[in-house]
N, C-alpha and C positions, 0 to 999 in steps of 0.2 A: 793513786787511783785504784779503787776496788772495782774490778770488772765483774758485772753481774750477768746472770743468764736468765733468759725468758723463753717461754714456749713459742714455737712457730705458729701455734694456733690460739694463743691467749694474750691477755693484756700485758703491756710492758711493766705496769706497776705491781705485778705479781712475781717479780724477778727474785732469783735466789743467788747466793754466793756460789762460787765454783764447787766448793766441797759439798754444799747442799745438793746441787744439781747432780753431782757424781753419785751421791747416796741415793737420790731419787731415781735416777736412771731415765725413766720416761715420765713426762709431765702427766698429771692426772687428767688433763683434757685430751690426751692422746697425741699431743705434739712432741716435738723434739727440742731439747734445750740448745740455744744459740746465744752468743754474746750480745749484750745490749748495745755495745759500742765496739769499734774496731780495736783489737788488741794492739799494744805498743811494744814492738820487739826491739830490745836493746842489743843489736848485733850488726856489726860492720862486716859486710860480705868479704872484705879483704882479709878478715881474721879467719875465715872458714878453713882454709887449707891447714892451719896450725891447730885447729881444735879437735879434740877427741869426740867420739860419738856422745859420750857422757856430757861433755861441755855443751854441745849443740842442743841436746835434749833438755838440759837444765835451762838454757836461755829461752827455748821455745815454751817450755812449761811455765816459766816465770811470767811470760807475756800473757798466758791464758788463765793461769790458776793463781790469781793475785791474792787470795786470802790464805794461801800456804806461805809459810816463812821460807826463807832461803835454806835454812838448815833442814826443814822438813822435805823440801824438794830435792836437795842434795842426797838425803838419806834414801828417798824413794828411787832416785836415779841409780845410786850406787848399788842398792839391793837388787835392782832389776837387771842392769847391764853389766853382769859380772862374768865369771868363767863358765857359765852355762852355755854361752855362745862359743862355737868352735873356731871363730876367727876373732882376733883381738880388735879388729876394726868394727865389729858388730854387723855393719851393713856395707861391705866392700863394693867397689865399682870395678868391674872387669871389662876388658875390651875384646870383642870377638867380631871379626869381619868389619862391617860398616857401623856397628852399633856398640853402645855401652850398656852393660847390664848391671842394674842395681840389685845386688844379691841379698834378698831378705829372708833367706832360708837357713841361716846358720844358728838358729836357736834350738831350744829343747824339743820342738815338734817339727822342725824343718819346714816351716811355712811362715809367711810374712806376719801373721797375726801374733807371733811370739813377741814382736817388737813392742806392741801395745799391751798385750796381755801379760807380759812379764812385770809391767809397772802398775797396771790397774789395781791389783790386790793391795799394793802398798799405798796407792793414792786413796783407796777406799777405806782401809783400816785407819789411816791417818785422819781422813775426813770424819770417821765415826768418833774418834777421840776429840777432835776439834769441836764437834757439835754435841758432845755429851750424849751420844747415841747409845742406848743400852739394850736395844733389840738385836737378835741374831739376824744377820743379813743373809738372805737366800738369793743367790745369783741364779736367775732363770734365763735360759738362753736356748734359742734354736740355732742349729748349725747346718751349713751345707757341706761340712766336712772338716774345716780347719779351725774355726772359732771354738768349737766344742772342746777339742783336745787341748788347744793352747790355753783356753780359759781354765780347764781343769788342772792343767799343769801349774798354772799360776796360783790358783786358789787352793790346791791340795793341802789339807791340814793347816790352813790359815785360821788362826783362832777367831771365833766369833762369826764364822761364815759357813754356809753350806752352798753347794753348787749342783744344780739340776740341769742336764743338757738333753735336749730332744734332737734326734737326727732322723732323716729319711732312710728307712731300712735298706732300700735298694738304690739309694741315690748318692752313695759315697764310694770311694775306691776301697779295695780290700785292705790296703795298708791303713787308710784313714779309719776304717771300722776297727781293725785290730788295735790301733792306738787307743781308741776310745774304750772299747770293752775290756781292755787290760789296765785301765787307768787306776793307779793307787791313790790312797787318801781316804780316810774314814769319813770325810765330809763330801765325797764326790758320788754323784748318781747319774747314770746314763740310761736313757730310755729311747728305744727305736720306735718310730711310728710307721704304720703301713700307709704312707702317703708321701707327698713331696715336701721340699723345703718351704715353699710358699704357704702350705697348710700349717706347718709347724710354726712359722714366723707369725702368721695371722692369728693363730690361736694363742701364742705367747702374748701378743699385743692385747688381745681380748681379755686374757687373764689379768694383765696389768690394770686394765680398765674396769674389772669386775669389783665394784665397791664392797659387795657383800663378802666376797672371797678375801679381799684385802682386810676387812674387819675381822674375819675369822683368823687370819694370820696374826693380826695385831693382838687378838685375845690370847694367842699362844706365844707372844713375844717374838714374832718373826716380822720381817719386812722384806719385800722383794726389791731387788735391783737387777740391773742388766749388765752383761759383759759383751753384748753385741755392740756394734758401732753406733747404735742408737744412743748409747751412753757417751756423753761428751768426754768423759775421762778415758774412754777407749779410743776416741777419734783424735783428740789433740796430740797424743804422743806420736802419731803417724806423720804429723807435719815435720817432725825433726829429720826424718831420713831424706826428705826432698832437699832440705838445706845441706845436709851432710853430703849428699851426692854431688851437689854443685861444688862444694869445697874440694871434693876428691878430683873432680874434673879439672879444676884450676891447678891443683897439686900435680896432676899428671901431665900438665901442659896441653891438655886437649882444648881448653878455652881460656880466655882472659876474663878477669873480673868485669862484670857488666855485660858480657855476651849473653844472648838469650838462647835457650835450649828447649827441646821438646821432650815430653814424657809420654810414652805409650803405656797405658795402664789396663791390665785385664780386669774387667769390671763386672760385678754382679749386684751387690747391695749398695754400691756407689760410695762406700766409706773411704776406700783407699784413694780414689781419684778426687774426692771432696777434700781430703787432706792436701792434695796437690793444689787445689783451688785456693785453700786458705794460705798456703805458702806463697802463692802469687800475690794474694791480697796483702801479705806482710812484706812484700818487696822483693821476693825472689824473681830473677829475670826469666820468666817462663814465657815462651812464645805460644805453644799450643799444648793443651792437654788432650790426648787422643784416647777417647773412650772405646776400648776394644771389647766387643761382646762375642760370645759364641752363637750357636744356632738360635738360642733364646734371645733374639735381637730386639727386645722391646726398647732398649735405650737408643739403639741406632735409629730406629724409626722415630723416636721422640725428638732427637736432635735434628732430624731431617724435616719433620712436619709440625712439631710442637704438640702433637697428640700423644699422650701416654695411654696405651691401651693394653691392658693385661689379658684381654679376651682373645686368646690365641692358643695354638697347640703348645704344649709343654714338652720339651725334649730332654731326655736323659743322655748326657754326653760324656766324653772322656775328660772334660774340664768341669767336674761337678760343683766346685765352689762358685761357678758362674751360672748354674742352672737355676735361675731366679727370674720371676716375672714381676715381682713387686720390689722395686729397689728403694728401700726405706729412706736412705740418706739423701735421695734426690729431693725430698721434702725440704731439707735445709737449703739447698741451692735455689729451689723455687721461691722460698721465703725471701732470700736475699735479692733475687731477681725481681720480685714484686716491690722492692723498696721497703722491705721488712713489714709488709702488709699481712698481719696475722689473719684478718678476716678473709682476704682473698685466698691465702694459702689454705685455710680451713675449708673454704668452699671447694677448692680443687680436690683436696683429700676426701671430702664428703662425696664428690662425684666419683672418685676412684672406688670408694668403698661401696657406694650404692649402685653405680652403673658400670663399673669396671674400667672407666677411662675418664680422662679430662683433657681439655685443650687449652694451652696457654695462648696469650695474645701474640700477634706478630712482633710487637715491640720486645716482649720477653725473649722470644725465640732469637731475634736479631742480637740481643744483648748477650745471650749465651753463646751464640756463634762467634763472638769476638774472641773467646778463649778456648772453646771446646770444638773438637772435630770428633766424628764417630764413625765406626765401621764394625763389621762383623766378619767372622771367618767360620766356615763350615768345618766338619770333622776332617774332610780331605785336605783342606787348607792347613789345618792344625798339624796333621800328620806330615804334610809336605814341609812345613816350616821346621819341625823337629829334625827330619831327615836332612834337609839342606844345611842347616846350621851345623849339624854333627859332621856331615861329609866335608864341609868346607873348613871348619875350625876345630873339630873334635871336642866341641863344647856341647854337652848334653843339656837340653832344656825340658822342663815339664810341659804338659799340654796347655796350662794357663799362660805361661810365658810364651808359648808358641802362638797362642791367639794374639797376644800383644805384638809379637814379631810380624805375624802375617798381616795384621791390620796396619802396622807401621809401614810395611813395605808397600801396601796398597795405597796408603795416604801419600807417600813420597812419589810413587809413580803417577798418581793423579794430579798432584799439585806442584811437583818439582821442588818442594821445600828442602833446602840443604842444611837447615839448622842441625847441630848435633842431636842425635836421638838416643834417649835413655829408655831402654826397655825395663820396665819394672818386673823383675823376676821374683814371683811370689811363692814358689815352692821348689823343693829339691826334686830332681827326676826320680829319686828313690821313693817318693811319696806316690807316684803313679807309674810304677815300673812296667806294667803291662802295656800301657799306651805308648810309652817311650820305646820299648822293645819292638812293638808292632810297627812303629814308624821307621826304625833304623835297621831292621833286619826281618827276614821271614820268620815270624814268631807264632808258635802255637798258643792261641789266646786262652786255652784251657789251663795253661801254667800261669798262675796269678799269685798275688800276695808275696810271701817271703821267698818262695821258689823263684818267682820272677825277679825279685831283688837280687838274689845270688847270680842269676844269669846276666842281669844288667851290669852288675859290678864287674864281672869278668870281661864285659864288652867295653865299658867306658873307663875302667881302671881308676875310678875315684873311690877313695876310702869310704867305707860305710860309716855314716854318722852314728853317734851313740843312740840317737832316737830310734834307729832301726835295729841295731845289734841287740838292744835290750828286749825287743819284741820276740826274739827267737825262743826264749824260755819263760815269757811272761804268761801267767795263768789268766784265764777269763774271769773277771770279777763282776761284770754287769750283763744281764741277759733278759731284761724286761722289754717286752714289745706290747704296744697298745695301738688302738685306732686313734686317729686325730681327735675325735670327740671325747676320748677318755683321758686326755692330758690333764685336766683339772683333778680328776679322781686319782691319777697316778701321783700327782704332787701331794695331795692330801694324805695318801698312803705313805709316801716317803717321809713326810713330816709328822706323821701320826696324829693328824688332826681330823681324820675322817670319822 
């Protein structure tokens, strides 16, 4: 069976193959690509404890990307999940206190997006060859801090591609910014905007939907695609680590095959937790997916009321990858919850764009409540979670992981749910050293960036990852800053089509 992909806002008969959807990134009607049928996963859960991460990733990709051959998928997997990860397990599961931590920060940029963005360039260049695609692919991405660096690391000097990343100038950590502005690769471009992530993401979507601009690109032999999780090729690889985590829990004797578990996921753009939802749809025994938000708690309110309302104050927090008010991937979940009703989904998204909010039916809200729980944690809760985990276990967690931990604790206290809890740990503490130091000791917050990294290392005694050590001598290569409205002009200038 060839699994096809359709837009969440369009007709099913306009479906594409997986490789075509990956090349396209975003549907021309503004929707996101989703499978037309349920993927068929050939994986016995009893096998999981004996499978490598590469084996699990191959089986998951094979279920979703059916127009790729086995040899093509194996080549992509082997190229992506190699010794660039500093742990041979790629995504190990550790146990600290009452919780298990799925460590997704062992890649080249010490954040969870490495798991998907290490493989996306290989999936995309393979797709280009399969479809006799002869234009240069321009990866256009907005980032709240992690996607940009991970995407650039993946696409750096990949033949036939360029990558342009926009990030909020004052909305990322000092280390995230240093990682981006020092990024190597002759095809990489980084642009700061004097605005927030939602402005960058909204403008990127509008650029994708600007037919005149797209024609201008085509006239110069370019085509946009995306490395954000709006691209199905970025989202699907994330499903693998949910299955891998389950296998590791069986292997460690923490659960038996068939036991149900909970995942608490720090959530901004909703891609990571949506991958958890897809894993449950594929048969993984998941009891609850806990959607953990920071002070920008639009998702918490949505799961409580069924109303998604982005018209609210925007907070810049110590967990910047979650400083988001428009969670793009929620559209995919809404589409599935409507019974794959593209017209209804498009109407909701039109309401969001035109009025700043939409309200789903009580039936949809009840359906979502069968799988999802939601909560949020303030900056003080975040700080307390970092301090408590370190005091009790000497395990240092970053602020995003701390949000997931704090919300998981609140969920258990409220419900009494005793299922094993996996905290999805999305970044190394070294990516946010100032916030971690402030939580676990009396810290002068004026000491940030690499100075804070060195101070934190002396405190937690965890070796510095290569992603950090290379920053000490890395020269700045990207220094462009624009207003949000100037983003199209910046792209035209970079591509020399202005």
